[in-house]
C-alpha positions as CSV (number, residue, x, y, z in Angstrom):
1,M,84.6,72.3,200.4
2,T,86.2,69.1,199.0
3,P,86.2,69.1,195.3
4,L,85.3,66.3,192.9
5,I,87.1,64.8,190.3
6,L,85.3,63.9,187.1
7,L,86.9,60.6,185.1
8,P,85.1,59.9,182.0
9,G,84.6,56.6,180.1
10,M,86.4,55.3,177.0
11,M,86.4,57.6,174.2
12,C,84.5,60.6,176.7
13,D,85.3,63.7,178.2
14,A,83.6,65.7,180.3
15,R,80.4,66.2,178.5
16,L,79.3,62.9,179.8
17,F,79.0,64.6,182.8
18,A,77.6,67.6,181.5
19,P,74.5,67.2,183.3
20,Q,75.7,66.7,186.9
21,I,78.1,69.4,186.3
22,D,75.2,72.1,185.3
23,A,73.8,71.0,188.4
24,L,76.2,70.4,190.7
25,S,78.6,73.0,189.7
26,G,77.6,75.6,191.9
27,K,77.9,73.8,194.8
28,Y,81.3,72.0,194.5
29,P,84.6,72.9,193.3
30,I,84.5,70.0,190.1
31,L,87.5,69.1,188.0
32,S,87.2,66.7,184.7
33,A,90.3,64.7,184.6
34,P,91.6,63.4,180.7
35,I,92.4,59.8,180.9
36,G,94.2,59.1,177.5
37,G,97.5,59.9,177.6
38,Q,99.3,57.3,178.8
39,D,98.6,53.6,177.8
40,T,98.7,51.9,181.4
41,M,96.5,52.2,184.3
42,Q,99.4,53.0,186.4
43,A,100.5,55.8,184.7
44,L,96.8,56.8,183.7
45,A,96.2,57.5,187.5
46,A,99.9,58.9,188.6
47,D,98.7,61.9,185.6
48,V,95.4,62.4,187.4
49,L,97.1,62.6,191.1
50,A,100.1,65.2,189.8
51,Y,97.5,67.9,189.2
52,A,94.6,67.0,191.4
53,P,94.3,68.8,195.1
54,D,95.7,67.1,198.1
55,R,92.6,66.0,198.9
56,F,89.5,65.0,196.9
57,A,86.2,62.9,196.1
58,M,86.0,61.7,192.7
59,L,83.4,60.0,190.8
60,G,84.4,57.6,187.4
61,L,82.0,55.9,185.0
62,S,83.1,52.7,183.3
63,M,87.0,53.4,182.4
64,G,87.0,56.3,184.3
65,G,85.8,53.9,188.1
66,I,89.0,51.8,186.7
67,V,91.3,54.6,187.0
68,A,89.5,56.0,190.0
69,M,90.1,52.2,191.3
70,E,94.3,52.8,190.3
71,I,94.2,56.1,192.0
72,L,93.1,55.3,195.6
73,R,95.5,52.4,195.2
74,Q,98.3,54.6,194.8
75,A,96.6,57.1,197.1
76,P,94.5,56.7,199.5
77,D,95.3,58.9,202.1
78,R,94.4,61.6,199.1
79,V,91.1,60.5,198.5
80,A,87.9,61.7,200.6
81,G,85.1,60.1,198.9
82,L,84.8,57.6,195.9
83,A,81.9,57.0,193.3
84,L,81.9,53.9,190.8
85,M,79.5,54.2,188.1
86,D,79.1,51.2,185.5
87,T,82.4,50.2,186.1
88,N,84.1,46.9,186.8
89,P,87.1,46.0,189.6
90,L,88.3,43.0,187.9
91,A,91.0,42.1,185.6
92,E,89.6,41.8,181.9
93,L,88.7,38.6,181.0
94,D,90.5,36.9,177.7
95,E,87.8,36.7,176.1
96,V,87.5,40.4,176.1
97,K,91.2,40.9,175.5
98,A,91.3,38.9,172.4
99,R,89.1,41.8,170.8
100,R,91.4,44.6,171.7
101,G,94.4,43.7,169.3
102,P,92.1,43.7,166.0
103,Q,90.0,47.1,167.1
104,I,93.5,48.5,167.6
105,N,94.8,47.5,164.4
106,A,91.6,48.9,162.9
107,V,92.1,52.4,164.6
108,E,95.6,52.6,163.3
109,R,94.0,52.1,159.6
110,G,92.0,54.9,160.5
111,N,88.9,53.1,161.0
112,L,88.0,54.8,164.5
113,R,84.3,55.6,163.6
114,K,83.8,52.4,162.2
115,V,85.0,50.3,165.4
116,M,83.3,52.7,167.6
117,A,79.9,52.4,165.4
118,E,79.9,49.0,165.1
119,E,81.6,47.2,168.7
120,M,81.2,49.9,170.8
121,K,78.2,51.9,170.8
122,P,75.7,49.2,170.2
123,N,76.3,47.8,173.6
124,Y,76.7,51.5,175.4
125,L,72.8,52.3,176.2
126,T,69.5,50.9,176.7
127,D,66.5,51.8,174.6
128,G,64.7,55.1,175.5
129,P,63.5,58.4,173.6
130,R,67.0,60.0,173.6
131,R,68.9,57.0,172.4
132,A,69.8,58.7,169.0
133,A,71.3,61.8,170.7
134,I,73.0,60.2,172.7
135,L,74.9,57.8,170.7
136,D,75.4,61.1,168.0
137,L,77.3,62.6,171.5
138,C,79.1,59.3,172.2
139,M,80.6,59.7,168.6
140,D,81.5,63.0,168.4
141,M,83.3,62.7,172.1
142,A,85.1,59.9,170.4
143,T,86.4,61.6,167.1
144,D,87.2,64.5,168.9
145,L,89.9,62.3,171.1
146,G,91.2,60.9,168.3
147,S,92.5,57.6,167.4
148,D,95.4,57.9,169.8
149,V,93.6,57.9,172.8
150,F,92.0,54.8,171.9
151,I,95.1,52.6,171.1
152,N,96.3,53.9,174.4
153,Q,92.8,53.2,176.7
154,S,92.9,49.7,174.8
155,K,96.2,49.0,175.9
156,A,95.6,50.2,179.5
157,L,92.3,48.3,179.7
158,R,93.7,45.0,178.2
159,D,96.4,44.9,180.9
160,R,94.7,46.5,183.9
161,T,95.0,44.4,187.3
162,D,92.3,43.4,189.7
163,Q,91.4,46.2,192.4
164,T,89.0,43.9,194.5
165,N,91.8,44.2,197.5
166,T,92.1,47.9,196.6
167,L,88.1,48.7,197.7
168,G,88.2,46.0,200.1
169,K,90.5,48.7,202.2
170,F,88.2,51.6,201.7
171,T,86.3,52.8,204.3
172,G,85.3,56.4,203.3
173,A,82.1,57.9,201.7
174,A,81.1,55.6,198.8
175,L,78.8,55.2,195.9
176,I,77.9,52.5,193.6
177,L,76.0,53.1,190.6
178,C,75.0,51.4,187.8
179,G,72.0,51.3,185.4
180,R,70.0,48.2,185.4
181,D,70.2,47.8,181.7
182,D,74.2,47.9,181.4
183,A,75.1,45.1,179.2
184,L,79.1,46.1,179.6
185,C,78.9,46.1,183.5
186,P,75.8,44.1,185.0
187,V,74.7,44.7,188.2
188,S,76.2,41.7,189.4
189,R,79.8,43.7,189.0
190,H,78.3,46.5,191.2
191,E,77.2,44.2,194.2
192,L,80.6,43.0,194.6
193,M,81.8,46.2,194.6
194,H,79.2,47.2,197.7
195,D,79.8,44.2,199.4
196,L,83.6,45.0,199.2
197,M,83.3,48.3,200.8
198,P,79.3,47.2,203.0
199,Q,79.5,51.0,204.0
200,S,79.2,51.8,200.2
201,R,75.3,53.0,199.2
202,L,74.0,50.6,196.0
203,E,72.2,52.6,193.7
204,I,70.8,51.2,190.7
205,I,69.1,53.3,187.8
206,E,66.3,51.7,186.4
207,N,65.8,52.7,182.2
208,A,69.8,53.3,181.8
209,G,72.2,51.4,180.5
210,H,76.2,52.1,180.8
211,L,75.8,55.8,180.5
212,P,73.0,56.9,183.4
213,T,74.7,60.3,183.5
214,L,73.2,60.9,180.4
215,E,70.2,58.3,179.9
216,Q,68.6,59.0,183.1
217,P,70.6,62.6,184.5
218,Q,68.1,63.7,187.2
219,Q,68.3,60.2,189.3
220,T,72.1,60.1,188.5
221,T,72.4,63.5,190.2
222,A,70.0,62.9,192.9
223,A,72.5,59.6,193.7
224,L,75.2,61.7,193.5
225,T,74.2,64.1,195.7
226,R,73.5,62.4,198.7
227,W,77.0,61.0,198.2
228,L,78.5,64.2,198.4
229,E,76.7,65.2,201.3
230,M,78.5,62.1,203.4
231,I,81.6,63.6,202.7
């Protein structure tokens, strides 16, 4: 059975995928990889590859998807399947880059919770009955990871390169999935990735924003299961 590596989003850990781990761990070997120990995408990807199995499928959400694309660029022969969720293959826009410096400075002054609460979390979710609980979990994950991880990840995101060429070369089993209401990585970005990989399956999850793994876990797990069966 092909091992599955999970790559969480910025300031998230394996709890981001808790419903999927619960549903799939009896069927697939699952590894969750931390992505906060380096401040470049290249080094973060190299860290994952250093302990990953020889061949694997990987699921990356948001920043995790960006790391996944860099892993694919570095080691395409090791990737048996690719699932990209609520992510972006393009380099960071200048207006987003401009916000990184002030955010990093604020976090260095001890204001991680404030930055997360005011600038990050409001963009994550669509309205729904579990919104408050999911946002609380997001804050718990962020504070557990801490300021150094925030700074590393911010720099890696800021300086990342365009990966459209990387995706265009991949011919394996691919899933592109996002929440319909994702304000950070809109549906159009996922349609672009689907166009770059015509063999991919495009799944748009209704009543979900940036974190469909938690907002609509059953629908997300069902889409993942269909993808895993293709590998």
